[in-house]
N, C-alpha and C positions, 0 to 999 in steps of 0.2 A: 546587509540589511537584516535587522532583527525585528520580529513581530511577536506579539503575545496572542495566544489562542486559548480560549476558555472552552474546556470540554465538560459536558454534563453527565456523560455515562461512560461506563467501561468500554462499550463498543466504540464510542467516539474517540476515546483515548487510544485504543488499539489501532483504529484507522488513521489517526493523525500520525502516530509513530510509524506505521507501515508506509504511509504516503511520503513521509520524509525520507525513509530508507530507500523507497523507490526512486525518488527524485535524485538522491545522492548517487545511487547506482547508475541511473541513466546518464547523469553527468560524467561519471567515471568511464562508462562504456563508450560513450560518444567521443569523449576526449582521447581515448586510447585507440579508437577506430582508425584504420588506414585512410588516407585521402581517397575520396571517391566511394567510400563504403560507409560513411557516417550514417546516412539515412537508412540503409538496409540493416546495419548493425543496431541502430537505435530502435527501429521498428520491431525487430525480433525481441530485443530486450523489453520494450514497452508491452508487447503482447504477453510475454512470459510473466513479467512482474505484475501486469494488470490482472491476469488470471489468478495469481497468487493472492493479490490484494482482495479480489472479489471472493475467493474461497475463504479467506480468513474472516472477512466481513460476515458472510453467510454463516460460517461455523460459530462465530461469536454471538450473532443474533439468535441463532437456534439454541445455543447453550443457555443464554439468558432467558429465553422463553421457557425452556424445559425447567430451569431452576425456579422460575416464578410459578409454573404449574405445580411443581412438587410442593411448594409452600402452601398451596391452596388445597 
């Protein structure tokens, strides 16, 4: 399935790219998990990847705000 997404800001672009990477890694991790451990392995990966996504989002938002403040 192919879809087109329009992003309006650098932050949105970063988040879309990271979300795609997260989805792909979750698929790979759960596909490789042993039977009976898919949920546990998937949850651990989702928490780790979700934290990283959130950290990157906040970092990018703060950088954009700092850059805007410097211009003023």
